[in-house]
TINUBA-399502 format. One record per residue (C-alpha): residue number from 1; residue in one letter; x, y, z. Coordinates in Angstrom, 1 decimal, padded with zeros to 4 digits. Layout:
N
NUM / a / X / Y / Z
...
***
This chain:
299
1 / m / 039.7 / 084.0 / 101.6
2 / p / 038.2 / 082.8 / 098.5
3 / t / 035.0 / 080.6 / 098.5
4 / r / 034.6 / 077.4 / 097.7
5 / r / 032.8 / 077.8 / 094.8
6 / a / 035.5 / 080.4 / 093.4
7 / q / 037.7 / 077.4 / 094.0
8 / r / 035.8 / 075.5 / 091.7
9 / t / 035.2 / 077.9 / 089.4
10 / g / 039.0 / 078.9 / 088.5
11 / g / 040.1 / 075.4 / 088.8
12 / r / 037.8 / 074.4 / 085.7
13 / m / 038.7 / 077.7 / 083.6
14 / r / 042.8 / 076.6 / 084.4
15 / h / 041.9 / 072.7 / 083.5
16 / g / 040.0 / 074.6 / 080.1
17 / r / 043.0 / 076.7 / 079.5
18 / l / 045.1 / 073.7 / 079.4
19 / a / 042.8 / 071.4 / 077.2
20 / g / 042.9 / 074.3 / 074.8
21 / l / 046.3 / 074.4 / 074.8
22 / l / 046.4 / 070.8 / 074.5
23 / l / 044.2 / 071.1 / 071.3
24 / a / 045.7 / 074.0 / 069.9
25 / p / 047.9 / 072.1 / 067.4
26 / s / 045.5 / 069.2 / 066.3
27 / l / 042.8 / 072.5 / 066.0
28 / f / 045.6 / 074.0 / 063.8
29 / g / 046.3 / 071.0 / 061.3
30 / l / 042.0 / 070.8 / 060.9
31 / a / 041.8 / 074.8 / 060.0
32 / l / 044.9 / 074.8 / 057.7
33 / f / 044.2 / 071.4 / 056.1
34 / l / 040.6 / 070.8 / 056.1
35 / l / 038.7 / 074.3 / 056.8
36 / f / 041.0 / 076.2 / 055.0
37 / p / 040.8 / 074.4 / 051.3
38 / i / 037.1 / 074.1 / 051.9
39 / l / 037.2 / 078.0 / 051.7
40 / v / 039.6 / 077.9 / 048.7
41 / v / 037.6 / 075.9 / 047.0
42 / i / 034.1 / 078.1 / 047.8
43 / w / 036.0 / 080.8 / 046.4
44 / l / 037.6 / 079.6 / 043.2
45 / s / 034.2 / 077.7 / 042.1
46 / l / 032.6 / 081.8 / 042.4
47 / n / 035.6 / 082.6 / 039.8
48 / r / 037.1 / 081.6 / 036.5
49 / w / 040.3 / 080.8 / 036.2
50 / d / 042.5 / 078.6 / 034.2
51 / l / 046.0 / 079.1 / 036.1
52 / l / 047.3 / 081.6 / 033.3
53 / t / 045.1 / 084.1 / 033.0
54 / p / 043.9 / 086.7 / 036.1
55 / m / 040.9 / 085.2 / 038.1
56 / r / 037.8 / 086.5 / 037.0
57 / f / 034.6 / 086.8 / 039.1
58 / v / 031.8 / 085.5 / 037.6
59 / g / 029.2 / 084.7 / 041.0
60 / l / 027.0 / 081.9 / 040.1
61 / d / 027.6 / 080.9 / 036.3
62 / n / 029.8 / 077.9 / 037.2
63 / y / 026.8 / 076.9 / 038.9
64 / i / 024.5 / 076.9 / 036.1
65 / d / 027.1 / 076.0 / 033.9
66 / v / 027.8 / 072.6 / 035.7
67 / l / 024.5 / 071.7 / 036.9
68 / g / 023.1 / 072.0 / 033.3
69 / d / 025.8 / 070.3 / 031.6
70 / p / 025.1 / 066.8 / 030.8
71 / t / 028.6 / 065.9 / 031.0
72 / f / 028.6 / 066.2 / 034.6
73 / g / 025.2 / 064.5 / 034.9
74 / n / 026.5 / 061.9 / 032.9
75 / s / 029.2 / 061.3 / 035.4
76 / m / 027.3 / 061.7 / 038.0
77 / l / 025.5 / 058.7 / 036.8
78 / r / 028.6 / 056.6 / 036.3
79 / t / 029.9 / 057.5 / 040.0
80 / v / 026.3 / 056.1 / 041.3
81 / i / 026.7 / 052.9 / 039.2
82 / f / 030.1 / 052.5 / 039.9
83 / v / 029.0 / 052.6 / 043.9
84 / l / 026.6 / 050.3 / 044.1
85 / s / 028.6 / 048.1 / 041.8
86 / v / 031.5 / 047.9 / 044.3
87 / i / 030.1 / 048.7 / 047.6
88 / p / 027.4 / 045.6 / 047.8
89 / l / 030.0 / 043.3 / 046.7
90 / q / 032.9 / 044.5 / 048.5
91 / t / 031.4 / 044.0 / 051.9
92 / a / 029.5 / 040.8 / 051.5
93 / l / 033.2 / 039.2 / 050.4
94 / g / 034.9 / 040.7 / 053.2
95 / l / 032.6 / 039.9 / 056.0
96 / f / 032.7 / 036.1 / 053.8
97 / l / 036.7 / 036.1 / 054.0
98 / a / 036.5 / 037.5 / 057.8
99 / v / 034.2 / 034.5 / 058.8
100 / l / 036.6 / 032.5 / 057.3
101 / l / 039.8 / 033.9 / 058.9
102 / s / 038.4 / 033.6 / 062.1
103 / r / 037.7 / 030.1 / 062.3
104 / g / 041.4 / 030.1 / 063.1
105 / l / 042.4 / 027.2 / 060.1
106 / p / 046.0 / 026.5 / 059.2
107 / g / 047.4 / 029.0 / 056.9
108 / s / 045.2 / 031.8 / 058.2
109 / g / 047.4 / 034.3 / 059.2
110 / l / 049.5 / 034.0 / 055.7
111 / f / 046.1 / 034.8 / 053.9
112 / r / 045.6 / 037.6 / 055.9
113 / v / 048.0 / 039.0 / 054.8
114 / i / 047.6 / 037.9 / 051.4
115 / y / 044.3 / 040.0 / 051.4
116 / v / 045.9 / 043.3 / 052.8
117 / i / 048.6 / 043.4 / 050.3
118 / p / 046.6 / 044.8 / 047.4
119 / w / 045.1 / 048.1 / 049.6
120 / i / 048.7 / 048.8 / 051.3
121 / c / 049.5 / 049.2 / 047.3
122 / a / 049.6 / 052.0 / 045.4
123 / p / 046.6 / 052.6 / 043.3
124 / l / 047.8 / 054.2 / 040.5
125 / a / 050.8 / 051.6 / 040.6
126 / l / 047.9 / 048.5 / 040.5
127 / g / 046.0 / 049.9 / 037.8
128 / v / 049.1 / 050.0 / 035.4
129 / v / 049.4 / 046.5 / 036.4
130 / w / 045.7 / 045.7 / 036.1
131 / k / 045.7 / 047.3 / 032.6
132 / w / 048.4 / 045.0 / 031.7
133 / i / 046.9 / 041.9 / 032.9
134 / l / 043.3 / 043.0 / 030.8
135 / a / 045.0 / 044.1 / 027.9
136 / p / 042.5 / 042.7 / 025.0
137 / y / 045.6 / 041.1 / 022.9
138 / d / 048.6 / 040.7 / 024.9
139 / g / 047.1 / 040.3 / 028.4
140 / a / 047.7 / 038.0 / 031.0
141 / l / 044.1 / 037.1 / 031.1
142 / n / 043.3 / 036.6 / 027.9
143 / n / 045.9 / 034.9 / 027.1
144 / l / 045.3 / 032.6 / 030.1
145 / l / 041.5 / 032.1 / 028.4
146 / g / 042.4 / 032.0 / 025.2
147 / l / 040.3 / 034.9 / 024.3
148 / d / 040.3 / 038.2 / 022.6
149 / v / 038.1 / 040.1 / 025.4
150 / e / 038.5 / 043.8 / 025.1
151 / w / 037.9 / 044.2 / 028.8
152 / l / 038.7 / 048.0 / 029.1
153 / t / 037.4 / 049.2 / 025.5
154 / d / 034.2 / 047.6 / 025.3
155 / p / 031.6 / 050.0 / 026.8
156 / t / 029.5 / 047.3 / 027.9
157 / l / 032.5 / 045.7 / 029.8
158 / a / 034.8 / 049.0 / 031.1
159 / m / 032.5 / 049.7 / 034.4
160 / p / 032.2 / 046.0 / 035.3
161 / a / 036.0 / 045.4 / 034.6
162 / v / 037.0 / 048.3 / 036.8
163 / a / 034.5 / 047.7 / 039.6
164 / a / 036.0 / 044.3 / 039.9
165 / v / 040.1 / 045.9 / 039.9
166 / t / 038.3 / 048.0 / 042.8
167 / i / 036.6 / 045.4 / 044.7
168 / w / 039.4 / 042.9 / 044.7
169 / s / 041.8 / 045.7 / 045.8
170 / q / 039.7 / 047.3 / 049.0
171 / v / 038.1 / 043.9 / 049.8
172 / g / 041.4 / 043.1 / 052.0
173 / y / 040.5 / 046.5 / 053.9
174 / t / 036.8 / 045.5 / 054.7
175 / t / 038.1 / 042.1 / 055.8
176 / l / 040.6 / 043.4 / 058.6
177 / f / 037.7 / 045.1 / 060.0
178 / f / 035.0 / 042.7 / 059.9
179 / v / 038.0 / 040.1 / 061.3
180 / a / 038.7 / 042.6 / 064.2
181 / g / 035.0 / 043.2 / 065.0
182 / l / 033.8 / 039.3 / 065.1
183 / a / 037.0 / 039.0 / 067.2
184 / a / 035.6 / 041.4 / 069.5
185 / i / 032.6 / 039.3 / 070.2
186 / p / 032.8 / 038.0 / 074.0
187 / e / 032.7 / 034.3 / 073.4
188 / p / 030.3 / 033.4 / 076.2
189 / i / 027.5 / 035.1 / 074.5
190 / i / 027.9 / 032.7 / 071.4
191 / e / 028.5 / 029.4 / 074.2
192 / a / 024.9 / 030.6 / 075.6
193 / a / 023.2 / 030.7 / 072.2
194 / q / 025.3 / 026.9 / 071.3
195 / l / 024.0 / 025.8 / 074.7
196 / d / 020.2 / 026.7 / 073.8
197 / g / 020.2 / 024.8 / 070.7
198 / a / 021.3 / 027.4 / 067.5
199 / n / 023.4 / 026.0 / 064.9
200 / a / 026.3 / 027.9 / 062.9
201 / w / 024.2 / 029.7 / 060.9
202 / q / 021.8 / 030.7 / 063.5
203 / v / 024.7 / 031.9 / 065.7
204 / f / 026.1 / 034.2 / 062.5
205 / w / 022.7 / 035.5 / 062.1
206 / q / 021.1 / 036.0 / 065.2
207 / i / 024.3 / 036.9 / 067.3
208 / k / 027.4 / 037.6 / 065.2
209 / l / 025.8 / 039.6 / 062.4
210 / p / 023.7 / 041.9 / 064.8
211 / l / 026.8 / 042.4 / 067.0
212 / l / 028.8 / 043.6 / 063.9
213 / g / 026.5 / 046.5 / 063.6
214 / p / 029.7 / 049.2 / 064.5
215 / t / 031.5 / 047.6 / 062.4
216 / l / 029.2 / 047.4 / 059.8
217 / f / 028.3 / 050.9 / 060.0
218 / f / 032.1 / 051.5 / 059.9
219 / v / 033.0 / 049.8 / 056.6
220 / l / 030.3 / 051.1 / 054.6
221 / v / 030.6 / 055.4 / 055.9
222 / t / 034.4 / 054.7 / 054.7
223 / g / 033.7 / 052.3 / 051.9
224 / v / 031.0 / 054.7 / 050.1
225 / i / 033.0 / 057.8 / 050.6
226 / s / 036.2 / 055.9 / 049.2
227 / a / 034.3 / 054.5 / 046.2
228 / f / 032.9 / 058.0 / 045.1
229 / q / 036.7 / 059.5 / 045.6
230 / a / 037.8 / 056.9 / 043.2
231 / f / 039.8 / 058.4 / 040.6
232 / d / 043.5 / 056.6 / 040.7
233 / q / 043.2 / 053.0 / 039.5
234 / i / 040.0 / 054.3 / 037.5
235 / y / 041.9 / 056.9 / 035.3
236 / a / 045.2 / 054.4 / 035.0
237 / l / 042.7 / 051.6 / 033.8
238 / t / 040.3 / 054.0 / 031.6
239 / p / 042.1 / 056.9 / 030.6
240 / r / 039.7 / 060.5 / 029.8
241 / g / 036.2 / 058.8 / 030.7
242 / g / 036.6 / 055.3 / 029.3
243 / p / 034.8 / 054.2 / 026.4
244 / e / 032.1 / 056.4 / 025.5
245 / g / 032.4 / 057.6 / 028.8
246 / t / 031.0 / 054.7 / 030.4
247 / t / 033.9 / 054.9 / 033.8
248 / d / 033.7 / 059.1 / 033.6
249 / v / 033.1 / 059.2 / 037.4
250 / i / 032.7 / 062.4 / 039.0
251 / a / 036.6 / 062.5 / 040.4
252 / s / 037.8 / 062.2 / 037.0
253 / r / 035.6 / 064.4 / 035.7
254 / i / 036.6 / 066.9 / 038.1
255 / y / 040.6 / 066.1 / 037.6
256 / l / 039.8 / 066.3 / 033.2
257 / e / 038.2 / 069.8 / 033.8
258 / a / 040.6 / 071.5 / 036.5
259 / f / 044.1 / 069.9 / 034.7
260 / q / 043.6 / 069.0 / 031.2
261 / g / 041.4 / 070.7 / 028.1
262 / a / 039.7 / 073.9 / 029.2
263 / f / 041.7 / 074.1 / 032.6
264 / n / 039.1 / 075.5 / 034.4
265 / l / 039.2 / 075.7 / 038.1
266 / g / 035.9 / 077.4 / 038.8
267 / r / 034.1 / 074.1 / 037.2
268 / a / 036.1 / 072.1 / 039.0
269 / s / 035.4 / 073.4 / 042.2
270 / v / 031.6 / 073.5 / 041.8
271 / m / 031.8 / 069.7 / 041.0
272 / a / 034.4 / 068.8 / 043.9
273 / l / 031.8 / 071.0 / 046.1
274 / v / 028.5 / 069.2 / 044.9
275 / l / 030.4 / 065.9 / 045.5
276 / f / 031.1 / 067.4 / 048.8
277 / a / 027.6 / 068.1 / 049.8
278 / i / 026.6 / 064.6 / 048.1
279 / l / 028.9 / 062.6 / 050.6
280 / v / 027.6 / 064.9 / 053.9
281 / i / 024.1 / 064.2 / 052.7
282 / v / 025.0 / 059.9 / 051.9
283 / t / 027.1 / 059.8 / 055.5
284 / l / 024.3 / 061.2 / 057.4
285 / l / 021.6 / 058.9 / 055.9
286 / q / 023.7 / 056.4 / 057.0
287 / q / 024.0 / 057.5 / 060.4
288 / r / 020.9 / 058.0 / 060.7
289 / y / 019.7 / 054.4 / 059.6
290 / f / 022.4 / 052.8 / 062.1
291 / a / 021.5 / 055.1 / 064.7
292 / g / 019.2 / 052.8 / 067.2
293 / r / 020.3 / 050.2 / 065.3
294 / i / 023.4 / 048.8 / 067.0
295 / t / 025.3 / 048.6 / 070.1
296 / y / 028.9 / 049.6 / 071.3
297 / d / 028.7 / 047.7 / 074.3
298 / l / 029.6 / 044.1 / 073.9
299 / s / 029.9 / 043.4 / 077.7
***
């Protein structure tokens, strides 16, 4: 008869095979839709191809060209400016709105729906609408203000206008998660702080905000990734990089390089890999910063 140890080993093997079978569909999807495209992009980055002529292997020439291209450097700079313009204001405004909504004031449910509507709408469609609103001569905003401001064609105003539209469309997403985070904070903790004499401001800064660490981490990571990849609204508002390239963010540059002009998929693939590497590094830095600063046990 088999020993007890052999029985345990056989049971673990059966459980392992069952787990593998259950995970197989997800692993197949992960390999097909994530790992395989990355490998394809890496292969394209080593070749020169315009979708029409035969693919030609060029090794690291595309990397040398892209990293030494001042246009790509400008795109990286504009992307960083865009991210730094959007993320702090989007996060702070989302937290402020979440605090207001969590108080349960009359009409809070309606405002929750209103805030989320821009986020669930198609970004390209919103970009077209906002392009009409911000039009210099017959736009709704200028007609309302009685001005003729060139919001999207002035090099000094194009980036702030694009960032403002992005914040408007994404703040509902941020607010939604902060509302959920505030709702998850145990009420006895807040009541104990109030019994100890803490006022509303102290409760927020010393109790609620530290306990919102997991939510803040998630919102910042996903928000930064989304901002670095922003394309639809920016392209709809300011096609081809905007005035003097002031809104030529990296996602727009990848699109223009791959599907307009030279149709150079090799250079576009290099830019995509650089963006991927930046996102990985930024995410790891955020994870390292928040490690040890947040707690997931609110009981």
